[in-house]
ROTILUM-951975 format. One record per residue: residue in three letters; x negated, y, z of N, C-alpha, C in turn; residue number from 1. Coordinates in steps of 0.05 Angstrom, whole numbers, plus 5000, padded with zeros to 4 digits. Example, Ala and Ser with C-alpha at 12.3 -4.5 7.8 and 13.67 -1.06 7.14 Angstrom:
REM ROTILUM-951975
PT  resn   nc1   nc2   nc3  cac1  cac2  cac3   cc1   cc2   cc3  resi
PT   ALA  4736  4886  5156  4754  4910  5156  4736  4934  5156     1
PT   SER  4743  4955  5142  4727  4979  5143  4742  5001  5157     2
***
This chain:
REM ROTILUM-951975
PT  resn   nc1   nc2   nc3  cac1  cac2  cac3   cc1   cc2   cc3  resi
PT   MET  6446  7423  8205  6475  7425  8199  6479  7444  8176     1
PT   THR  6496  7436  8157  6501  7453  8134  6519  7476  8142     2
PT   SER  6511  7501  8134  6528  7524  8140  6550  7527  8119     3
PT   THR  6572  7537  8127  6595  7540  8109  6600  7570  8106     4
PT   PRO  6613  7577  8084  6619  7606  8080  6636  7616  8103     5
PT   GLY  6628  7640  8113  6641  7652  8136  6629  7644  8163     6
PT   ASN  6611  7623  8163  6597  7616  8187  6576  7637  8192     7
PT   GLU  6574  7646  8218  6555  7667  8225  6526  7659  8219     8
PT   ALA  6521  7632  8217  6494  7623  8212  6488  7621  8182     9
PT   ASP  6507  7628  8166  6504  7625  8137  6481  7643  8127    10
PT   PRO  6459  7631  8116  6436  7648  8108  6443  7665  8084    11
PT   PHE  6465  7660  8071  6471  7676  8047  6492  7697  8052    12
PT   LYS  6500  7700  8077  6520  7721  8084  6508  7749  8079    13
PT   LYS  6524  7766  8066  6515  7793  8060  6513  7809  8086    14
PT   PRO  6490  7822  8091  6488  7838  8115  6506  7863  8114    15
PT   VAL  6515  7871  8137  6532  7895  8139  6514  7919  8145    16
PT   PRO  6515  7940  8128  6498  7963  8134  6505  7976  8160    17
PT   GLN  6485  7986  8174  6489  7999  8200  6479  8028  8199    18
PT   GLU  6492  8045  8214  6483  8073  8217  6463  8076  8240    19
PT   ASP  6457  8052  8253  6438  8053  8275  6410  8054  8263    20
PT   ARG  6400  8078  8259  6375  8083  8245  6362  8108  8257    21
PT   PRO  6336  8112  8251  6323  8136  8262  6336  8161  8251    22
PT   LEU  6337  8182  8267  6346  8207  8257  6326  8218  8237    23
PT   THR  6336  8231  8216  6319  8242  8195  6323  8272  8194    24
PT   VAL  6302  8287  8195  6303  8316  8192  6284  8326  8171    25
PT   LEU  6291  8348  8158  6274  8361  8138  6267  8389  8147    26
PT   VAL  6242  8395  8150  6232  8421  8158  6219  8435  8134    27
PT   ILE  6228  8460  8129  6218  8475  8106  6207  8502  8114    28
PT   ALA  6183  8507  8106  6170  8534  8110  6176  8550  8085    29
PT   GLY  6186  8575  8088  6196  8590  8065  6182  8616  8059    30
PT   SER  6158  8620  8070  6143  8644  8063  6132  8640  8034    31
PT   GLN  6127  8663  8021  6114  8662  7994  6085  8655  7996    32
PT   ARG  6072  8661  8018  6043  8660  8019  6032  8631  8021    33
PT   ARG  6011  8626  8006  5996  8602  8008  5966  8608  8004    34
PT   LEU  5949  8591  8014  5920  8594  8012  5912  8596  7983    35
PT   ASN  5924  8578  7966  5916  8577  7938  5932  8595  7920    36
PT   SER  5935  8620  7929  5949  8640  7913  5937  8667  7920    37
PT   CYS  5948  8688  7909  5936  8715  7912  5931  8723  7941    38
PT   PRO  5949  8718  7960  5944  8726  7988  5918  8713  7999    39
PT   GLY  5911  8689  7990  5887  8676  7999  5888  8666  8028    40
PT   LEU  5911  8666  8040  5915  8656  8067  5942  8642  8069    41
PT   ASP  5944  8621  8085  5969  8608  8090  5986  8625  8109    42
PT   SER  6012  8621  8109  6031  8637  8124  6034  8628  8152    43
PT   LYS  6047  8646  8168  6055  8639  8195  6077  8617  8194    44
PT   ALA  6094  8619  8174  6115  8599  8171  6104  8571  8168    45
PT   ARG  6082  8568  8153  6070  8542  8150  6058  8532  8176    46
PT   ALA  6045  8550  8191  6033  8543  8217  6055  8535  8236    47
PT   LEU  6077  8549  8236  6100  8543  8254  6113  8517  8246    48
PT   MET  6114  8511  8220  6125  8486  8211  6109  8463  8223    49
PT   HIS  6082  8465  8222  6065  8443  8233  6068  8442  8264    50
PT   ARG  6072  8465  8276  6076  8465  8306  6102  8450  8312    51
PT   MET  6122  8454  8296  6148  8440  8300  6145  8410  8296    52
PT   LEU  6130  8402  8276  6126  8374  8270  6114  8359  8294    53
PT   GLY  6096  8373  8308  6083  8360  8331  6100  8360  8356    54
PT   ARG  6123  8375  8355  6140  8377  8379  6165  8360  8377    55
PT   LEU  6172  8352  8353  6197  8336  8350  6193  8308  8361    56
PT   PRO  6214  8294  8369  6212  8268  8382  6198  8247  8365    57
PT   LEU  6182  8231  8378  6170  8208  8365  6192  8188  8357    58
PT   GLY  6189  8175  8335  6209  8156  8326  6228  8168  8306    59
PT   TRP  6229  8195  8304  6246  8207  8283  6231  8206  8256    60
PT   GLN  6247  8205  8235  6235  8207  8208  6235  8237  8201    61
PT   VAL  6211  8249  8202  6208  8278  8198  6195  8284  8171    62
PT   ASP  6211  8295  8153  6202  8303  8127  6196  8333  8128    63
PT   HIS  6178  8343  8112  6172  8371  8112  6160  8380  8086    64
PT   ASP  6163  8406  8080  6151  8418  8056  6148  8448  8059    65
PT   ASP  6129  8459  8043  6124  8487  8043  6130  8496  8014    66
PT   ILE  6150  8514  8011  6158  8523  7984  6144  8549  7976    67
PT   GLY  6121  8555  7989  6106  8578  7982  6094  8577  7954    68
PT   ASN  6085  8600  7944  6074  8602  7917  6045  8593  7916    69
PT   GLU  6039  8576  7896  6011  8567  7892  6004  8570  7862    70
PT   HIS  5979  8577  7857  5970  8579  7829  5974  8552  7815    71
PT   GLY  5986  8552  7792  5989  8528  7776  6012  8511  7785    72
PT   LYS  6027  8519  7805  6050  8504  7816  6076  8517  7807    73
PT   PRO  6096  8501  7798  6121  8513  7790  6134  8528  7813    74
PT   LYS  6151  8547  7806  6168  8562  7825  6196  8551  7823    75
PT   ILE  6212  8557  7843  6241  8550  7842  6254  8568  7821    76
PT   GLN  6265  8556  7801  6278  8572  7780  6303  8586  7791    77
PT   SER  6310  8608  7778  6333  8623  7788  6359  8610  7781    78
PT   CYS  6380  8615  7797  6406  8605  7791  6418  8620  7767    79
PT   ASN  6432  8605  7750  6444  8618  7726  6473  8626  7730    80
PT   ALA  6483  8623  7755  6510  8632  7762  6532  8619  7745    81
PT   CYS  6529  8593  7740  6549  8578  7724  6576  8580  7737    82
PT   VAL  6577  8581  7763  6602  8581  7777  6620  8605  7770    83
PT   SER  6607  8627  7761  6622  8651  7754  6638  8647  7728    84
PT   SER  6630  8627  7713  6646  8619  7688  6667  8599  7695    85
PT   SER  6660  8580  7713  6679  8560  7722  6667  8544  7745    86
PT   MET  6684  8538  7765  6675  8521  7787  6665  8495  7776    87
PT   ALA  6678  8484  7756  6671  8458  7745  6646  8458  7728    88
PT   LEU  6636  8482  7722  6611  8484  7707  6587  8483  7726    89
PT   ARG  6592  8487  7751  6572  8485  7772  6569  8456  7780    90
PT   VAL  6549  8443  7768  6546  8414  7771  6530  8407  7796    91
PT   TRP  6538  8386  7810  6523  8375  7833  6510  8349  7825    92
PT   PRO  6483  8347  7829  6464  8369  7834  6459  8385  7808    93
PT   CYS  6448  8408  7811  6443  8427  7789  6432  8413  7765    94
PT   ASN  6445  8417  7742  6434  8405  7717  6426  8427  7697    95
PT   CYS  6422  8452  7707  6410  8472  7690  6381  8466  7686    96
PT   TYR  6369  8453  7705  6340  8445  7704  6338  8416  7712    97
PT   GLY  6314  8405  7708  6310  8378  7716  6281  8374  7725    98
PT   PRO  6275  8350  7735  6248  8345  7744  6227  8342  7722    99
PT   ASP  6203  8351  7728  6180  8347  7710  6184  8359  7682   100
PT   SER  6198  8381  7681  6202  8395  7655  6176  8409  7647   101
PT   ASP  6170  8408  7621  6146  8422  7611  6153  8450  7601   102
PT   HIS  6179  8456  7597  6186  8482  7587  6201  8500  7607   103
PT   GLN  6214  8487  7627  6225  8502  7650  6218  8488  7676   104
PT   PRO  6193  8487  7683  6185  8473  7708  6198  8485  7732   105
PT   ASP  6209  8468  7749  6225  8477  7772  6216  8463  7797   106
PT   LEU  6206  8478  7816  6196  8467  7841  6217  8452  7856   107
PT   LEU  6242  8461  7856  6263  8448  7871  6267  8419  7862   108
PT   TRP  6267  8416  7836  6270  8389  7825  6244  8373  7828   109
PT   ASN  6222  8386  7823  6196  8371  7825  6191  8360  7853   110
PT   LEU  6201  8375  7873  6198  8366  7901  6221  8347  7909   111
PT   HIS  6240  8342  7891  6263  8325  7897  6278  8335  7922   112
PT   LEU  6281  8361  7923  6293  8373  7947  6323  8367  7950   113
PT   TYR  6337  8364  7927  6366  8357  7930  6368  8330  7944   114
PT   GLU  6352  8311  7936  6353  8284  7948  6344  8284  7977   115
PT   ARG  6324  8300  7983  6313  8300  8010  6332  8315  8029   116
PT   LEU  6346  8336  8019  6366  8349  8035  6390  8330  8041   117
PT   ALA  6397  8314  8021  6419  8295  8024  6412  8273  8043   118
PT   ARG  6387  8265  8043  6377  8243  8060  6377  8250  8090   119
PT   ALA  6373  8276  8095  6368  8285  8123  6394  8289  8138   120
PT   ASP  6393  8284  8164  6415  8291  8183  6415  8320  8190   121
PT   ALA  6392  8333  8189  6389  8361  8198  6366  8374  8183   122
PT   TRP  6369  8400  8179  6348  8416  8166  6339  8438  8184   123
PT   ALA  6313  8445  8183  6302  8468  8198  6288  8486  8178   124
PT   PHE  6295  8511  8178  6283  8531  8159  6268  8552  8175   125
PT   ILE  6243  8557  8167  6226  8575  8182  6215  8595  8162   126
PT   GLY  6219  8621  8166  6208  8640  8147  6208  8669  8157   127
PT   PRO  6195  8686  8142  6193  8715  8150  6217  8731  8141   128
PT   ILE  6220  8755  8152  6238  8775  8142  6223  8792  8123   129
PT   ASN  6233  8795  8099  6221  8813  8079  6242  8834  8070   130
PT   TRP  6237  8859  8075  6255  8880  8067  6284  8874  8076   131
PT   TYR  6288  8870  8102  6314  8867  8114  6329  8842  8105   132
PT   GLY  6315  8823  8093  6328  8798  8084  6308  8775  8085   133
PT   PRO  6317  8751  8076  6299  8728  8076  6279  8730  8053   134
PT   SER  6259  8713  8053  6239  8713  8032  6253  8707  8005   135
PT   SER  6240  8716  7984  6251  8710  7957  6252  8680  7952   136
PT   ASN  6233  8665  7963  6233  8636  7959  6257  8623  7972   137
PT   PHE  6264  8631  7997  6287  8620  8010  6313  8629  7995   138
PT   LYS  6314  8654  7986  6337  8663  7971  6341  8647  7945   139
PT   ALA  6319  8641  7931  6321  8625  7907  6330  8597  7913   140
PT   LEU  6320  8585  7935  6329  8558  7943  6359  8558  7948   141
PT   PHE  6368  8577  7964  6397  8576  7972  6415  8584  7949   142
PT   ASP  6405  8601  7931  6421  8607  7907  6426  8581  7891   143
PT   ARG  6405  8564  7890  6407  8539  7875  6423  8518  7890   144
PT   LEU  6428  8523  7916  6444  8504  7932  6474  8511  7931   145
PT   VAL  6481  8530  7913  6509  8537  7910  6525  8513  7903   146
PT   CYS  6513  8494  7888  6528  8471  7879  6535  8450  7901   147
PT   MET  6522  8453  7924  6530  8434  7946  6558  8441  7956   148
PT   ASN  6568  8464  7950  6595  8473  7957  6614  8470  7933   149
PT   GLY  6627  8447  7931  6647  8443  7910  6637  8437  7883   150
PT   GLY  6611  8431  7880  6599  8426  7854  6611  8402  7840   151
PT   ASN  6611  8403  7813  6622  8382  7797  6604  8357  7796   152
PT   PRO  6612  8334  7807  6595  8311  7807  6597  8294  7781   153
PT   ARG  6614  8304  7762  6618  8288  7737  6612  8306  7713   154
PT   PRO  6586  8311  7708  6579  8327  7684  6587  8314  7658   155
PT   ASP  6591  8288  7658  6600  8274  7634  6627  8283  7625   156
PT   LEU  6644  8293  7643  6670  8303  7636  6669  8330  7622   157
PT   ILE  6647  8343  7623  6644  8369  7610  6621  8369  7589   158
PT   GLU  6615  8345  7580  6593  8341  7561  6568  8356  7570   159
PT   LYS  6562  8353  7595  6539  8364  7609  6543  8394  7616   160
PT   LYS  6550  8411  7596  6550  8439  7602  6569  8455  7583   161
PT   SER  6592  8444  7578  6611  8458  7560  6628  8476  7577   162
PT   THR  6627  8502  7573  6642  8521  7589  6672  8517  7585   163
PT   LEU  6681  8513  7560  6710  8509  7555  6720  8484  7568   164
PT   LEU  6705  8462  7567  6714  8437  7580  6714  8441  7610   165
PT   ALA  6695  8456  7621  6694  8460  7650  6717  8477  7659   166
PT   GLN  6725  8497  7644  6748  8514  7651  6773  8497  7650   167
PT   ALA  6776  8480  7630  6800  8463  7629  6800  8443  7652   168
PT   LEU  6777  8432  7660  6776  8414  7682  6783  8428  7708   169
PT   GLU  6774  8452  7712  6780  8467  7736  6810  8473  7739   170
PT   ARG  6823  8476  7717  6852  8481  7717  6869  8456  7720   171
PT   SER  6856  8433  7717  6871  8407  7717  6875  8397  7745   172
PT   PRO  6895  8379  7749  6899  8367  7775  6876  8349  7784   173
PT   GLN  6861  8340  7764  6838  8322  7770  6816  8336  7786   174
PT   TRP  6815  8363  7783  6793  8378  7796  6794  8376  7827   175
PT   ALA  6818  8376  7838  6821  8375  7867  6809  8349  7879   176
PT   ASN  6808  8328  7863  6796  8303  7873  6766  8301  7869   177
PT   LEU  6756  8319  7852  6727  8319  7846  6711  8338  7864   178
PT   SER  6723  8361  7869  6708  8383  7883  6707  8378  7913   179
PT   LYS  6684  8378  7924  6681  8374  7953  6654  8386  7962   180
PT   ASN  6650  8388  7988  6624  8396  7999  6607  8371  8001   181
PT   HIS  6587  8370  7984  6571  8345  7980  6552  8339  8003   182
PT   LEU  6545  8359  8019  6527  8354  8042  6540  8360  8069   183
PT   GLU  6566  8359  8069  6581  8366  8093  6572  8348  8117   184
PT   GLY  6572  8361  8141  6567  8346  8165  6539  8349  8176   185
PT   ARG  6520  8358  8160  6493  8361  8169  6490  8386  8187   186
PT   THR  6468  8388  8201  6462  8411  8218  6439  8426  8206   187
PT   ALA  6439  8453  8208  6417  8469  8199  6409  8488  8221   188
PT   GLY  6383  8492  8225  6372  8512  8243  6355  8532  8228   189
PT   PHE  6356  8557  8236  6340  8578  8223  6323  8592  8244   190
PT   PHE  6297  8595  8238  6280  8611  8255  6266  8632  8236   191
PT   CYS  6271  8657  8242  6258  8678  8226  6242  8697  8244   192
PT   TYR  6223  8710  8233  6206  8728  8249  6200  8753  8232   193
PT   GLY  6193  8775  8246  6187  8800  8233  6170  8818  8250   194
PT   ASP  6161  8840  8238  6142  8857  8251  6152  8885  8256   195
PT   GLN  6178  8890  8251  6191  8916  8256  6176  8939  8241   196
PT   GLY  6164  8932  8219  6149  8953  8204  6120  8954  8210   197
PT   ALA  6110  8937  8228  6082  8934  8234  6070  8962  8242   198
PT   ALA  6048  8969  8229  6035  8994  8235  6043  9017  8217   199
PT   GLU  6064  9012  8201  6073  9032  8181  6092  9052  8192   200
PT   MET  6101  9049  8217  6122  9067  8228  6110  9089  8246   201
PT   ASP  6122  9112  8245  6113  9133  8263  6128  9133  8289   202
PT   GLU  6124  9152  8306  6135  9152  8333  6166  9152  8334   203
PT   ASP  6178  9164  8314  6207  9166  8314  6221  9144  8297   204
PT   GLY  6205  9124  8289  6217  9101  8275  6219  9105  8245   205
PT   ARG  6206  9125  8234  6206  9129  8205  6179  9120  8193   206
PT   PRO  6179  9112  8168  6154  9104  8155  6134  9127  8154   207
PT   ARG  6110  9122  8161  6089  9143  8163  6084  9156  8136   208
PT   LEU  6086  9141  8114  6080  9152  8088  6102  9168  8075   209
PT   LEU  6126  9167  8088  6149  9180  8076  6147  9211  8079   210
PT   LYS  6149  9225  8057  6148  9254  8057  6175  9267  8064   211
PT   CYS  6196  9256  8052  6223  9267  8057  6235  9251  8080   212
PT   LYS  6228  9258  8104  6236  9244  8128  6267  9242  8131   213
PT   PRO  6283  9262  8124  6312  9260  8128  6324  9237  8111   214
PT   TRP  6310  9228  8091  6322  9207  8074  6323  9180  8089   215
PT   PHE  6308  9177  8110  6307  9152  8125  6316  9157  8154   216
PT   ASP  6340  9148  8160  6351  9151  8187  6348  9125  8203   217
PT   PRO  6330  9124  8222  6325  9099  8237  6351  9088  8250   218
PT   ASP  6368  9106  8258  6393  9098  8272  6413  9085  8252   219
PT   ALA  6408  9088  8226  6427  9077  8207  6416  9051  8193   220
PT   GLU  6393  9041  8203  6383  9016  8192  6403  8994  8194   221
PT   PRO  6402  8973  8177  6424  8954  8175  6434  8941  8200   222
PT   TYR  6416  8933  8218  6425  8919  8242  6404  8921  8264   223
PT   ASP  6414  8918  8289  6397  8917  8312  6387  8889  8318   224
PT   ASP  6403  8869  8312  6395  8841  8316  6381  8832  8291   225
PT   GLU  6355  8829  8292  6339  8824  8269  6345  8797  8256   226
PT   ARG  6356  8778  8271  6361  8752  8259  6383  8754  8237   227
PT   LEU  6398  8776  8237  6419  8780  8217  6408  8782  8189   228
PT   ALA  6381  8786  8187  6369  8786  8161  6374  8759  8146   229
PT   TYR  6379  8738  8162  6384  8712  8150  6413  8704  8150   230
PT   GLN  6431  8723  8155  6459  8717  8157  6471  8706  8132   231
PT   GLY  6461  8715  8109  6472  8704  8083  6467  8674  8080   232
PT   LEU  6443  8665  8088  6437  8637  8086  6453  8621  8107   233
PT   VAL  6455  8632  8131  6470  8618  8152  6499  8615  8144   234
PT   TRP  6512  8636  8134  6540  8634  8127  6545  8618  8102   235
PT   GLN  6525  8617  8084  6528  8599  8061  6530  8570  8071   236
PT   CYS  6512  8563  8090  6513  8536  8101  6540  8531  8114   237
PT   ARG  6549  8549  8131  6575  8545  8144  6598  8543  8124   238
PT   PHE  6597  8559  8103  6617  8558  8082  6618  8531  8069   239
PT   SER  6595  8518  8068  6591  8492  8053  6594  8468  8071   240
PT   GLY  6603  8471  8096  6607  8449  8114  6582  8440  8129   241
PT   ILE  6561  8458  8129  6537  8452  8144  6539  8467  8171   242
PT   GLU  6536  8452  8193  6538  8464  8219  6513  8480  8225   243
PT   VAL  6516  8505  8233  6494  8522  8243  6503  8533  8270   244
PT   PRO  6497  8519  8291  6503  8529  8318  6489  8556  8323   245
PT   ASP  6502  8574  8337  6491  8600  8341  6464  8599  8355   246
PT   HIS  6460  8581  8373  6434  8580  8388  6412  8568  8371   247
PT   LEU  6418  8557  8348  6397  8547  8330  6391  8567  8308   248
PT   TRP  6399  8592  8312  6393  8614  8293  6379  8635  8309   249
PT   ARG  6352  8636  8307  6336  8652  8325  6317  8671  8309   250
PT   TYR  6308  8691  8323  6288  8711  8313  6268  8717  8334   251
PT   ALA  6243  8722  8326  6222  8732  8344  6205  8753  8331   252
PT   ASP  6198  8773  8347  6179  8794  8337  6151  8782  8336   253
PT   MET  6136  8789  8315  6108  8781  8313  6093  8804  8298   254
PT   GLY  6072  8813  8310  6055  8834  8296  6066  8862  8297   255
PT   VAL  6084  8867  8316  6095  8894  8318  6073  8914  8325   256
PT   GLY  6072  8936  8309  6052  8957  8314  6024  8951  8305   257
PT   ARG  6020  8927  8293  5992  8920  8285  5989  8922  8255   258
PT   HIS  5964  8925  8246  5958  8924  8218  5963  8896  8208   259
PT   TYR  5972  8893  8183  5977  8867  8172  5952  8849  8173   260
PT   ALA  5929  8861  8170  5904  8846  8171  5900  8832  8198   261
PT   ASP  5913  8843  8218  5910  8832  8245  5935  8817  8254   262
PT   ASP  5951  8809  8234  5976  8794  8241  5977  8770  8222   263
PT   GLN  5959  8751  8227  5957  8727  8211  5964  8702  8228   264
PT   ALA  5964  8679  8215  5971  8655  8229  5953  8650  8253   265
PT   ASP  5927  8656  8249  5908  8651  8272  5911  8672  8294   266
PT   ASP  5926  8694  8289  5931  8713  8310  5956  8706  8327   267
PT   MET  5970  8686  8319  5995  8679  8333  5989  8669  8361   268
PT   ALA  5965  8660  8367  5958  8650  8394  5964  8672  8415   269
PT   GLY  5961  8697  8406  5967  8719  8425  5996  8727  8427   270
PT   GLU  6013  8715  8410  6042  8721  8410  6056  8702  8430   271
PT   VAL  6050  8705  8455  6060  8686  8475  6090  8685  8476   272
PT   ALA  6103  8708  8476  6132  8709  8478  6145  8697  8453   273
PT   ALA  6134  8703  8429  6145  8693  8404  6142  8662  8403   274
PT   LEU  6119  8652  8411  6115  8623  8411  6133  8609  8431   275
PT   ALA  6138  8622  8453  6157  8610  8473  6185  8609  8462   276
PT   THR  6193  8630  8448  6219  8631  8435  6221  8609  8413   277
PT   PHE  6200  8606  8398  6200  8585  8377  6202  8557  8389   278
PT   ASP  6186  8552  8410  6186  8526  8423  6214  8519  8435   279
PT   ARG  6227  8539  8446  6254  8535  8457  6273  8528  8434   280
PT   TRP  6270  8542  8411  6287  8537  8388  6283  8508  8378   281
PT   VAL  6258  8499  8377  6252  8471  8368  6265  8452  8388   282
PT   ASP  6261  8456  8414  6272  8438  8434  6303  8438  8432   283
PT   ASP  6315  8461  8429  6344  8462  8426  6354  8448  8401   284
PT   PHE  6339  8451  8380  6345  8437  8354  6344  8407  8359   285
PT   ALA  6323  8397  8371  6319  8369  8376  6342  8358  8394   286
PT   THR  6348  8373  8415  6369  8364  8433  6396  8362  8419   287
PT   HIS  6403  8383  8404  6428  8383  8390  6431  8361  8370   288
PT   VAL  6410  8357  8354  6410  8336  8333  6412  8308  8346   289
PT   ALA  6397  8304  8368  6398  8278  8382  6425  8272  8393   290
PT   ILE  6438  8292  8405  6465  8287  8416  6486  8282  8394   291
PT   LYS  6483  8297  8372  6502  8293  8350  6499  8266  8337   292
PT   GLY  6474  8257  8334  6469  8231  8322  6468  8231  8292   293
PT   PRO  6464  8208  8280  6462  8206  8250  6488  8215  8236   294
PT   VAL  6484  8227  8213  6506  8234  8195  6512  8209  8178   295
PT   SER  6537  8202  8176  6544  8178  8160  6542  8184  8130   296
PT   GLY  6535  8164  8115  6536  8166  8086  6512  8179  8073   297
PT   THR  6490  8183  8087  6467  8197  8076  6454  8181  8053   298
PT   LYS  6455  8155  8055  6442  8138  8034  6457  8142  8007   299
PT   GLU  6484  8141  8008  6499  8145  7984  6496  8174  7974   300
PT   ALA  6496  8193  7993  6492  8221  7985  6465  8226  7971   301
PT   GLU  6445  8212  7981  6418  8214  7968  6419  8203  7939   302
PT   ARG  6433  8181  7936  6436  8169  7909  6450  8187  7890   303
PT   LEU  6471  8201  7900  6486  8219  7883  6472  8246  7878   304
PT   ALA  6450  8251  7892  6436  8276  7889  6412  8274  7869   305
PT   LYS  6412  8252  7855  6390  8249  7835  6398  8263  7809   306
PT   SER  6377  8270  7794  6381  8286  7770  6398  8271  7749   307
PT   THR  6415  8286  7736  6430  8275  7713  6420  8287  7687   308
PT   THR  6399  8302  7688  6388  8316  7665  6369  8299  7649   309
***
């Protein structure tokens, strides 16, 4: 029988896209350390990332990467703070740099992280606390994600990077229709760990090497809840329409009171409490993401996250 237009059996009928698809998550390890760099050993963040990959549900599309430093490998370039000149100069995705550049090589673009973040329904970030804050690699990544919040998706309107055109666009009625949170609706989880000063602290909580002890008051340290070291990244996500449930923002002690040489990835087997906390975080992350379900529009978001440089 010959099929007619509109007939359900019509072999030429255009299929209707469905959001019934596997959940997609992106897991990122954010320590600076890698085997092929000066430290000569891989980080605990990398080991925990692989532990998480083995614990997430089968059938999910699980993407992952380690943004640690490696010899001969580009680093994430610093943010140039275009937004401070004009909101409309902050292009989505960032066009200060581009992929495969030979004069300003950029790990973020070379790893296609804008596209991979856009493709995912949820993100998981794992990293150490360094000097009361996140690792410099995570800070660099999130500085460059400033454009996911209200970034200009039409660099052609400002001739790629004209400050005067961007300022005029920001003042125009057109800007309200262009500026939006480009990755809104996704979920992010953060797991950070620290050693409370490892073996460097004396009995009263001051650094052993410090000669002028009154200069360091242990009671005045920034926070009691160590996970707050990552509060800047968490609140940047929330500001940008990324859901960060409080129970998916966790911290665990590792290596407290030990020499750094005795606090490596292969020593984590003895960190029973920390690993139990991590596993609960992974399970809570998986449960939350599964209940929430796929984020709509990720395919189009991924397309729009490609380089315009």
